[in-house]
C-alpha positions as CSV (number, residue, x, y, z in Angstrom):
1,M,-8.7,28.3,23.0
2,S,-9.1,26.0,25.5
3,K,-6.9,23.0,26.1
4,E,-9.9,20.5,25.5
5,D,-10.4,22.3,22.0
6,F,-7.1,22.0,21.1
7,V,-6.6,18.6,21.8
8,C,-9.9,17.8,19.8
9,C,-8.5,20.3,16.6
10,V,-5.0,18.0,16.6
11,E,-6.8,15.2,16.6
12,T,-8.8,16.1,13.3
13,I,-5.5,17.9,11.9
14,L,-3.9,13.8,12.3
15,M,-7.3,12.1,11.2
16,E,-7.2,14.2,7.6
17,N,-2.7,14.2,7.7
18,V,-2.0,10.4,8.2
19,G,1.3,9.5,7.8
20,D,2.8,12.8,8.5
21,S,5.8,13.5,10.6
22,L,5.9,14.8,14.0
23,T,7.4,17.9,12.5
24,Q,4.8,18.3,9.8
25,I,2.1,17.7,12.0
26,K,3.1,21.0,13.9
27,K,3.8,22.7,10.7
28,I,0.2,22.6,9.9
29,I,-0.9,22.6,13.6
30,K,0.4,26.3,13.5
31,E,-1.0,27.4,10.7
32,E,-4.3,26.3,11.5
33,T,-4.7,27.0,14.4
34,N,-4.7,30.6,16.4
35,I,-1.5,31.8,18.0
36,K,-3.2,31.8,21.3
37,W,-3.2,27.9,21.6
38,K,0.2,27.9,23.8
39,E,-2.2,30.1,26.1
40,S,-4.0,27.2,27.3
41,F,-0.6,25.7,28.4
42,E,1.7,25.8,31.5
43,S,4.9,26.4,28.9
44,E,6.3,25.9,25.9
45,I,7.5,22.5,27.1
46,T,4.1,22.0,28.2
47,Y,3.0,22.3,24.8
48,E,5.5,20.2,22.8
49,E,4.4,17.5,25.2
50,K,1.1,17.5,24.4
51,V,1.7,17.9,21.0
52,R,4.1,14.9,20.8
53,E,1.8,12.4,23.0
54,L,-1.3,13.2,21.2
55,F,1.2,12.3,17.9
56,E,2.7,9.3,19.8
57,D,-1.0,8.1,21.2
58,F,-2.1,8.4,17.2
59,N,0.4,6.3,16.2
60,A,0.5,3.6,18.6
61,A,-0.8,1.0,16.4
62,E,1.8,-1.2,14.5
63,L,1.9,-4.6,12.4
64,K,4.8,-6.1,14.2
65,Y,4.5,-9.8,14.2
66,N,6.9,-11.1,16.2
67,K,6.2,-15.3,16.9
68,S,9.4,-15.8,19.4
69,K,8.1,-13.1,21.6
70,K,4.5,-14.4,21.2
71,R,3.4,-11.1,19.5
72,T,0.7,-12.5,17.1
73,L,-2.1,-10.5,17.2
74,I,-2.6,-6.9,16.5
75,T,-3.3,-5.4,19.8
76,K,-4.0,-2.3,18.9
77,V,-6.2,-0.1,16.6
78,S,-5.4,2.9,15.2
79,P,-8.4,5.6,15.0
80,V,-8.2,6.1,11.6
81,L,-9.5,2.0,11.2
82,Q,-11.7,2.3,14.0
83,K,-13.7,5.0,12.7
84,L,-13.6,3.2,9.3
85,I,-15.0,-0.1,11.1
86,D,-17.6,2.6,12.7
87,D,-18.8,4.2,9.7
88,Y,-19.2,1.2,7.3
89,N,-20.2,-1.2,9.7
90,L,-17.1,-3.2,8.6
91,D,-16.8,-7.2,9.2
92,V,-13.1,-8.0,11.9
93,H,-12.4,-10.6,14.3
94,N,-9.4,-10.0,16.3
95,N,-8.8,-6.4,14.9
96,I,-8.7,-8.4,11.3
97,I,-10.4,-7.1,8.6
98,L,-12.3,-10.4,7.5
99,L,-11.7,-11.0,3.8
100,T,-15.4,-11.5,3.1
101,R,-17.3,-10.4,-0.3
102,D,-18.9,-7.3,2.2
103,N,-16.3,-6.0,3.2
104,A,-14.6,-5.8,-0.5
105,D,-17.3,-4.4,-1.6
106,K,-17.4,-1.4,0.8
107,I,-14.1,-0.8,0.5
108,E,-13.8,-0.8,-3.6
109,D,-16.4,2.1,-2.6
110,I,-14.9,3.4,-0.6
111,I,-12.0,3.8,-2.6
112,K,-13.6,4.7,-5.7
113,N,-15.2,7.8,-3.4
114,D,-12.1,8.9,-1.9
115,Q,-10.9,12.5,-3.2
116,N,-7.0,11.9,-2.1
117,Y,-6.8,8.6,-4.5
118,F,-7.1,9.4,-8.0
119,D,-6.3,6.8,-10.7
120,F,-3.3,9.0,-12.1
121,F,-2.1,5.4,-14.2
122,K,-5.1,4.5,-16.0
123,I,-6.0,8.2,-17.5
124,I,-2.1,8.4,-18.6
125,Y,-2.2,4.6,-20.1
126,Q,-5.2,5.0,-21.9
127,K,-4.5,8.6,-23.2
128,Y,-1.0,8.3,-24.5
129,Y,-0.2,4.6,-24.2
130,N,-3.2,2.1,-25.2
131,D,-4.8,4.4,-27.6
132,F,-2.1,5.7,-29.8
133,K,0.2,2.5,-29.6
134,N,-0.3,1.8,-32.5
135,K,0.4,5.7,-34.5
136,E,3.9,5.1,-35.6
137,D,5.2,8.3,-34.0
138,I,4.3,6.6,-31.1
139,W,5.3,3.0,-31.0
140,A,8.9,3.9,-32.3
141,N,9.4,5.8,-29.4
142,R,7.6,3.3,-27.4
143,D,10.8,3.5,-25.0
144,K,9.7,7.0,-23.8
145,S,6.3,6.4,-23.4
146,L,6.6,3.5,-21.4
147,F,9.0,5.5,-18.9
148,A,6.5,8.4,-18.9
149,L,4.5,5.1,-17.4
150,L,7.1,3.9,-15.2
151,R,7.6,6.9,-13.9
152,I,4.0,8.4,-13.2
153,L,3.5,4.5,-11.0
154,D,6.6,5.4,-9.2
155,V,5.3,8.9,-7.8
156,D,1.8,7.6,-7.5
157,N,2.7,4.7,-5.3
158,S,5.7,6.5,-3.8
159,T,8.2,3.7,-4.0
160,N,10.8,6.7,-5.2
161,V,13.1,4.5,-7.6
162,W,13.5,7.1,-10.2
163,R,13.6,10.0,-7.1
164,Y,16.8,8.6,-5.6
165,K,20.1,8.5,-8.0
166,Y,21.3,5.6,-6.3
167,K,18.3,3.5,-7.2
168,R,17.7,4.8,-11.0
169,D,20.3,2.0,-12.6
170,N,17.1,-0.1,-11.1
171,F,14.4,1.9,-12.7
172,N,16.8,1.8,-16.2
173,R,17.0,-1.8,-16.0
174,M,13.3,-2.2,-15.6
175,L,12.3,-0.3,-19.1
176,D,15.4,-1.8,-20.9
177,Y,13.8,-5.6,-19.8
178,M,10.8,-4.5,-21.0
179,V,11.0,-2.9,-24.2
180,D,13.6,-5.5,-25.8
181,P,11.5,-7.4,-27.8
182,K,13.7,-11.1,-27.4
183,N,12.5,-10.6,-23.8
184,E,8.6,-11.4,-24.9
185,F,7.6,-9.1,-21.3
186,F,4.1,-8.3,-22.6
187,V,3.9,-11.6,-23.8
188,N,4.5,-13.5,-20.5
189,L,2.7,-10.4,-18.8
190,Q,-0.1,-11.4,-20.4
191,N,0.3,-15.3,-19.2
192,G,0.2,-14.4,-15.8
193,D,4.3,-15.2,-15.7
194,V,5.0,-15.0,-11.7
195,N,8.9,-14.6,-11.7
196,L,8.1,-11.1,-13.9
197,P,8.2,-9.0,-10.7
198,D,11.9,-10.5,-9.3
199,I,13.4,-10.3,-13.2
200,L,12.2,-7.0,-13.0
201,S,13.9,-5.9,-9.8
202,D,16.6,-8.5,-10.0
203,N,15.4,-9.7,-6.7
204,K,17.2,-8.2,-4.0
205,V,19.1,-5.7,-5.8
206,G,17.6,-2.5,-4.6
207,G,15.8,-3.4,-1.3
208,T,12.2,-3.5,-1.0
209,A,10.9,-0.5,-2.8
210,V,12.3,-1.3,-5.8
211,K,10.7,-5.2,-5.3
212,S,7.7,-3.4,-4.7
213,F,7.9,-1.3,-7.7
214,S,8.2,-3.9,-9.6
215,S,4.9,-5.6,-8.5
216,K,2.9,-2.7,-9.2
217,V,4.6,-2.3,-12.6
218,C,3.4,-5.5,-13.6
219,H,-0.2,-5.2,-11.7
220,Y,-1.1,-2.1,-13.2
221,I,-0.1,-2.9,-16.6
222,S,-1.5,-6.5,-16.9
223,I,-4.8,-4.7,-15.5
224,E,-5.2,-1.9,-18.1
225,A,-3.2,-3.9,-21.0
226,F,-5.2,-7.0,-21.3
227,G,-7.9,-6.5,-18.1
228,L,-6.0,-9.1,-16.2
229,D,-5.7,-9.0,-12.1
230,N,-2.7,-11.7,-12.1
231,Y,-0.5,-10.2,-9.8
232,Y,-0.5,-9.0,-6.3
233,K,1.8,-6.0,-4.8
234,N,4.1,-6.6,-2.9
235,D,3.6,-3.5,-0.5
236,K,5.3,-2.9,2.8
237,F,1.7,-3.2,4.5
238,I,1.0,-6.4,2.8
239,R,4.0,-7.9,3.9
240,A,3.2,-6.8,7.3
241,A,-0.3,-8.2,7.8
242,L,0.2,-11.4,5.7
243,P,1.2,-13.5,9.0
244,F,-1.8,-11.9,11.1
245,Y,-4.2,-13.1,8.0
246,L,-2.5,-16.1,7.4
247,D,-3.0,-17.1,11.3
248,E,-7.0,-15.7,11.2
249,Y,-7.6,-17.8,8.2
250,A,-5.4,-20.8,9.7
251,V,-3.3,-21.0,6.6
252,T,-0.2,-23.0,7.7
253,H,3.3,-21.1,7.8
254,N,6.9,-20.5,9.0
255,I,6.7,-16.5,9.4
256,E,8.5,-15.4,12.5
257,T,9.2,-11.7,11.6
258,K,7.8,-9.8,8.8
259,G,11.9,-9.9,8.0
260,N,11.1,-13.1,7.0
261,V,8.8,-12.0,3.9
262,D,10.3,-8.5,2.8
263,N,13.4,-11.0,1.8
264,W,11.2,-13.1,0.2
265,S,10.7,-14.2,-3.6
266,Y,8.3,-12.5,-5.5
267,E,7.0,-16.4,-6.3
268,K,6.7,-17.1,-2.7
269,L,4.7,-14.4,-1.8
270,H,2.4,-14.8,-4.6
271,E,1.8,-18.6,-3.9
272,T,1.4,-17.5,0.1
273,L,-1.4,-15.2,-0.8
274,N,-3.1,-17.1,-3.5
275,S,-3.2,-20.0,-0.2
276,L,-4.9,-16.6,1.8
277,L,-7.5,-16.3,-0.8
278,E,-8.4,-19.4,-1.3
279,A,-9.0,-19.7,2.3
280,A,-10.8,-16.5,3.1
281,N,-13.4,-17.1,0.1
282,K,-13.9,-20.9,1.1
283,K,-14.6,-19.8,4.6
284,H,-16.9,-16.9,3.5
285,N,-18.3,-18.9,1.0
286,N,-17.2,-15.5,-0.7
287,K,-19.6,-15.2,-3.8
288,P,-18.3,-13.9,-6.2
289,E,-14.8,-14.6,-4.6
290,I,-12.6,-11.8,-3.8
291,K,-9.8,-10.9,-6.3
292,K,-6.3,-10.2,-5.9
293,G,-7.0,-6.4,-6.6
294,E,-9.1,-6.5,-3.8
295,L,-7.7,-8.4,-1.4
296,D,-4.6,-5.8,-1.8
297,H,-7.1,-3.0,-1.2
298,I,-8.7,-4.3,1.9
299,I,-4.9,-4.9,3.7
300,W,-3.8,-2.1,2.3
301,Y,-6.8,0.5,2.6
302,C,-7.4,-0.6,6.3
303,Y,-4.0,-1.0,7.7
304,K,-1.9,2.4,5.7
305,S,-2.5,4.0,9.4
306,F,-0.1,1.5,10.9
307,K,3.3,1.3,11.8
308,A,4.7,-1.3,9.4
309,D,8.5,-0.8,9.4
C-alpha cells in the first residue's frame, strides 16, 4: 500500500468512525488495512506521527466560543460537515448551518435514512409501555416499566447516568419523582412545564450529563405520550453552538463561554432557544415554522463531529 493510498484509507476510516479516540482509530486501521502499510514509512515513529497528524487534523474543528478572546466565529468546518454541506447543498453562512425550512427538511430526511440511528425508544415505548399501560399486570408495576424506558433513553443518548455507580442516585431519584402520584409528573409534562428537567436533575446535582438526561427524558416522553414537541434537549453540542447561533441571528445575550451556558437552569436555556427559534423563523419566513425538535436535529447532527467540551 502506497503512502497516498494509506492516507486515503485512514481518512475514510475517520469519516466512518466519528468520535472514536486515537487509540480506537489505530485499532481499526490495523484491522482494516494490510499489515504492509508500515513499509510505506521510514520507521514506526513516522507511521505513528502520520496517523496522529491525520487524526488531529480531522478533529481540529471545534465549538469554543470565547467573547473576551474574540473567538466568536466558527473558523474551521469538520470534513464530516463539509461533506454534508456539499452532498445536500445546505444553506450556510459563516460556517453556521442556517435554521431554514429547507435545511430542517433535509436534515430530518438524512437522519431518517441514516442506518447509524434507530429510534429504539419509540419502538420500546409503543410496545412495552404505551400499548399496555392499561393492563393491570403492567400498570401495577409501572415503576419497572418506566425504569426500562429510562435505561433505553440513557444508553441510546450516551448520557451514561446509570452506567456510573456514583450517578445512579440521580437516576433513581428521577424515577421516584416520576412515579409518585402526588407530583403529577405526566400532567405537568403534558402542560409543558419547563421546570421539570431541573426538578428531575435537581438542577446542578450530578453535572451536565444528568441535566442533559433529564431534558431528554422530558423531550422524548412528551413526544411519544402526548405528541407534543415541548422540550429542547440540553445537549453539549446545543450549548456549545448556541452563542454562535445567537450572534448569527442577532439575538442579544451575555454569554462569554460555553461554561456560562453549562451552568444555566433549563428554564433559561429553554427561553433563550425560544428566542433563537423565533428570530430564525422570522428572518427566513419559514413556512411551516421550524419546531424545537428540528432545531435540535440541525445543530446536533451538523456539529456532532466538532469538539464541544
